[in-house]
Backbone bond lengths (Angstrom), bond angles and torsions (degrees), N, CA, C in turn:
res aa  C-N    CA-C-N  psi(-1)  N-CA   C-N-CA  omega(-1)  CA-C   N-CA-C  phi
1 Q - - - 1.509 - - 1.606 109.26 -
2 V 1.269 117.06 127.89 1.455 117.17 179.27 1.467 111.74 -79.47
3 Q 1.277 119.06 133.96 1.396 123.05 179.73 1.586 113.86 -150.16
4 L 1.320 114.59 139.00 1.444 119.09 168.15 1.572 105.43 -117.80
5 V 1.247 113.97 128.01 1.403 120.60 -178.83 1.528 112.68 -123.57
6 E 1.394 115.24 112.77 1.420 122.46 179.16 1.568 112.38 -84.53
7 S 1.289 120.56 147.73 1.489 129.20 172.12 1.405 111.14 -149.77
8 G 1.343 113.25 165.53 1.463 118.67 176.01 1.513 115.73 104.97
9 G 1.361 119.61 -6.94 1.365 121.93 176.39 1.439 113.45 -73.19
10 G 1.389 117.31 172.27 1.432 119.79 -176.47 1.524 110.88 162.07
11 L 1.347 115.36 -164.71 1.388 123.25 -179.55 1.504 109.31 -104.56
12 V 1.313 118.58 130.36 1.489 120.06 177.89 1.506 108.63 -146.90
13 Q 1.368 112.17 152.16 1.471 115.28 178.08 1.479 114.16 -79.77
14 P 1.393 115.99 155.85 1.331 118.01 177.72 1.540 117.00 -54.09
15 G 1.276 118.53 135.59 1.480 125.27 -171.68 1.422 112.64 91.93
16 G 1.324 120.92 -8.89 1.474 126.21 179.01 1.511 116.77 -75.88
17 S 1.347 116.57 -176.79 1.401 118.14 -176.96 1.601 108.61 -133.38
18 L 1.218 115.60 155.69 1.460 122.34 169.29 1.512 110.62 -148.95
19 R 1.339 114.42 147.83 1.473 119.40 173.80 1.452 111.30 -118.71
20 L 1.363 115.72 116.41 1.470 122.72 179.57 1.565 103.84 -91.09
21 S 1.447 105.97 146.74 1.505 114.53 176.38 1.526 109.10 -125.10
22 C 1.315 120.30 147.62 1.336 120.57 -179.94 1.547 107.42 -131.26
23 A 1.280 119.94 100.74 1.557 124.36 179.43 1.442 113.68 -86.71
24 A 1.278 118.82 125.57 1.434 123.70 178.34 1.545 111.43 -100.86
25 S 1.347 116.63 140.79 1.490 121.18 177.40 1.570 105.74 -136.41
26 G 1.254 116.09 154.49 1.473 120.06 173.12 1.514 108.53 84.91
27 F 1.309 118.93 -4.51 1.570 118.41 176.02 1.554 103.86 -160.67
28 T 1.289 117.46 167.06 1.440 124.73 173.89 1.449 112.64 -105.21
29 I 1.374 118.03 123.98 1.423 125.32 -174.63 1.513 111.92 -74.62
30 A 1.389 121.60 -7.30 1.349 122.93 -173.82 1.539 118.16 -60.27
31 T 1.319 116.80 -21.81 1.496 119.82 176.20 1.457 112.96 -109.52
32 Y 1.343 120.08 11.24 1.431 127.81 -179.48 1.576 113.12 -107.29
33 A 1.293 113.54 135.57 1.488 117.64 164.05 1.516 103.15 -70.95
34 M 1.454 111.43 140.31 1.346 120.03 176.31 1.504 113.36 -116.14
35 K 1.346 121.34 137.93 1.423 123.49 -179.95 1.476 112.65 -135.23
36 W 1.246 115.60 154.17 1.514 124.70 165.98 1.422 110.46 -112.95
37 Y 1.341 115.57 129.96 1.461 128.50 170.99 1.467 113.39 -113.47
38 R 1.279 117.65 165.04 1.452 121.44 175.89 1.565 105.47 -143.43
39 Q 1.389 111.13 149.00 1.467 115.78 176.34 1.520 109.62 -139.60
40 V 1.302 120.34 139.55 1.439 128.00 165.51 1.443 107.26 -106.73
41 L 1.332 113.11 146.39 1.528 116.11 -174.14 1.468 113.42 -50.87
42 E 1.356 115.62 138.63 1.454 125.87 174.66 1.513 111.20 67.24
43 K 1.393 117.50 12.94 1.458 119.94 171.51 1.465 113.36 -117.42
44 E 1.333 119.35 161.84 1.471 119.23 -179.18 1.561 109.39 -70.80
45 R 1.258 111.83 152.62 1.489 121.13 179.15 1.547 104.42 -68.84
46 E 1.272 118.21 133.35 1.444 124.23 -172.24 1.569 112.76 -116.86
47 L 1.273 118.32 126.84 1.475 123.04 179.50 1.495 106.25 -67.93
48 V 1.346 116.13 125.21 1.439 121.62 177.33 1.551 113.70 -98.76
49 A 1.362 111.60 -47.39 1.469 116.88 -179.36 1.524 109.40 -156.25
50 E 1.356 112.07 156.75 1.540 113.03 179.69 1.547 104.08 -151.03
51 I 1.362 115.93 151.54 1.367 124.28 -179.36 1.468 107.29 -140.90
52 S 1.339 116.36 132.92 1.519 124.27 175.93 1.490 110.75 -62.46
53 S 1.364 112.93 168.71 1.592 117.95 -174.48 1.560 105.56 -64.65
54 A 1.325 119.61 -36.03 1.467 116.32 -174.73 1.560 109.11 -99.24
55 G 1.244 113.28 2.43 1.574 115.31 176.70 1.424 113.13 83.61
56 S 1.341 120.99 6.97 1.540 120.21 -172.04 1.451 107.06 -87.35
57 F 1.266 124.22 -16.48 1.486 124.46 178.18 1.583 107.59 -118.90
58 I 1.287 116.64 132.29 1.430 123.89 -178.17 1.484 105.32 -140.91
59 N 1.344 113.45 134.94 1.522 118.95 179.03 1.462 111.52 -140.96
60 Y 1.302 119.55 141.09 1.465 124.93 -178.67 1.619 108.52 -124.97
61 A 1.274 108.64 150.23 1.507 114.39 168.68 1.561 107.85 -69.66
62 N 1.357 113.94 147.04 1.507 119.20 179.03 1.422 112.39 -50.28
63 S 1.316 118.77 -36.96 1.484 126.01 -171.55 1.506 112.72 -67.66
64 V 1.335 117.09 -21.95 1.494 118.11 -173.00 1.515 107.97 -122.04
65 N 1.369 118.89 -6.97 1.502 119.29 -178.85 1.465 114.46 -54.71
66 G 1.307 120.53 126.33 1.417 124.66 -175.73 1.477 116.39 93.01
67 R 1.311 116.83 -14.02 1.463 119.91 176.13 1.474 114.72 -114.28
68 F 1.339 119.78 -27.45 1.490 123.85 -179.88 1.497 105.46 -112.18
69 T 1.303 111.40 146.76 1.495 124.50 175.14 1.588 109.86 -131.32
70 I 1.350 107.92 127.51 1.588 114.36 179.34 1.530 100.89 -104.14
71 S 1.413 115.28 145.24 1.413 122.79 174.60 1.482 108.42 -153.18
72 R 1.240 114.05 162.47 1.525 120.00 178.97 1.523 112.30 -142.07
73 D 1.369 109.50 151.07 1.521 119.93 -176.10 1.529 99.71 -127.70
74 N 1.301 116.35 96.96 1.484 119.81 -177.81 1.527 112.24 -66.55
75 L 1.305 115.99 -31.12 1.478 122.85 176.24 1.503 110.89 -62.08
76 K 1.293 116.21 -42.80 1.432 122.60 178.03 1.504 115.84 -87.35
77 N 1.326 117.49 -1.71 1.357 126.34 175.76 1.590 110.84 59.50
78 T 1.328 113.39 39.19 1.478 120.17 -170.65 1.527 114.44 -137.64
79 V 1.252 116.74 145.92 1.417 119.35 -179.28 1.551 105.90 -128.16
80 Y 1.377 116.24 146.59 1.467 119.02 -170.65 1.463 106.19 -128.89
81 L 1.430 109.99 160.44 1.540 117.85 173.33 1.516 103.24 -138.37
82 Q 1.311 113.67 110.21 1.499 120.77 177.14 1.487 105.16 -91.41
83 M 1.317 117.85 122.38 1.433 127.25 -175.00 1.518 113.34 -118.28
84 N 1.332 116.98 110.57 1.458 123.75 -177.56 1.471 110.14 -112.13
85 S 1.395 113.58 165.04 1.438 117.23 176.95 1.498 112.66 48.43
86 L 1.275 118.39 46.13 1.456 124.19 -177.46 1.529 115.13 -66.08
87 R 1.266 116.79 138.35 1.486 128.60 -178.39 1.443 111.55 -110.27
88 P 1.341 120.14 159.17 1.463 121.19 173.61 1.478 111.75 -59.39
89 E 1.320 118.34 -31.52 1.382 120.44 -178.86 1.537 115.08 -74.59
90 D 1.315 116.04 -4.33 1.378 119.97 170.61 1.572 116.57 -81.47
91 T 1.361 111.65 -9.26 1.441 119.53 -179.21 1.546 110.03 -60.26
92 A 1.305 115.17 124.30 1.558 121.26 -172.60 1.578 106.00 -174.50
93 V 1.322 112.35 170.33 1.493 119.28 161.60 1.426 104.09 -91.62
94 Y 1.386 116.99 131.44 1.392 126.82 179.87 1.462 111.57 -102.92
95 Y 1.403 118.23 124.98 1.468 122.62 -175.51 1.521 107.12 -115.51
96 C 1.323 113.71 144.76 1.437 126.09 173.90 1.549 107.52 -96.47
97 N 1.333 117.09 140.00 1.448 121.77 -176.67 1.621 107.90 -135.68
98 A 1.304 113.99 137.11 1.422 120.61 173.16 1.473 110.53 -118.54
99 R 1.317 117.82 131.95 1.563 117.91 -173.39 1.515 106.71 -137.84
100 M 1.358 115.56 130.24 1.546 121.23 167.66 1.474 104.15 -151.37
101 L 1.279 111.63 114.59 1.490 122.11 174.74 1.606 104.73 56.55
102 T 1.312 117.34 -114.76 1.501 121.84 -178.32 1.458 113.13 -93.63
103 F 1.423 117.78 -4.02 1.411 121.05 -173.71 1.652 103.77 -92.30
104 V 1.324 113.80 121.25 1.424 116.62 178.93 1.584 109.33 -135.74
105 Y 1.251 117.97 124.94 1.457 119.72 179.04 1.539 111.29 -122.97
106 W 1.391 114.23 145.72 1.399 118.70 174.77 1.596 112.74 -121.82
107 G 1.309 113.23 151.85 1.431 118.26 169.97 1.532 112.04 -85.51
108 Q 1.352 116.26 -179.46 1.385 116.77 -178.04 1.578 114.03 -92.08
109 G 1.326 114.45 -6.79 1.526 121.24 174.18 1.477 110.61 95.62
110 T 1.319 116.64 156.58 1.445 123.31 175.97 1.550 104.71 -137.95
111 Q 1.291 120.02 139.13 1.399 128.12 -178.54 1.512 112.12 -78.14
112 V 1.298 120.92 130.68 1.462 126.56 172.96 1.502 106.09 -121.71
113 T 1.409 120.05 119.52 1.359 121.70 175.86 1.516 110.14 -124.20
114 V 1.296 111.84 125.66 1.542 119.44 -179.94 1.457 105.66 -111.43
115 S 1.386 114.09 108.97 1.432 122.88 179.29 1.541 111.77 -154.20
116 S 1.287 113.70 149.30 1.531 115.88 174.13 1.600 108.93 -98.54
């Protein structure tokens, strides 16, 4: 059974940090581009960061560039999102996405709330 399971979300104060993890099972992420999206209620899902299968291409949304870092460990079948200098506007549900040709998988999401 193919699964992506996100973890690491929670409540953090502005300026704080969180590290999200996305563990894959039922398939190997090594040949997949991996992405993190986020969504606030009633808004479109927004691409936050993406990393190619070999890790040679990385891209960030302008709003998180310089604060967030995406990485992957293909041996652990896991992708990460290190989030620093968090702001209230980073509050959202964060989703992990795996994509290879027509194969697309989504996780269930993890809530990140940035508030004092």
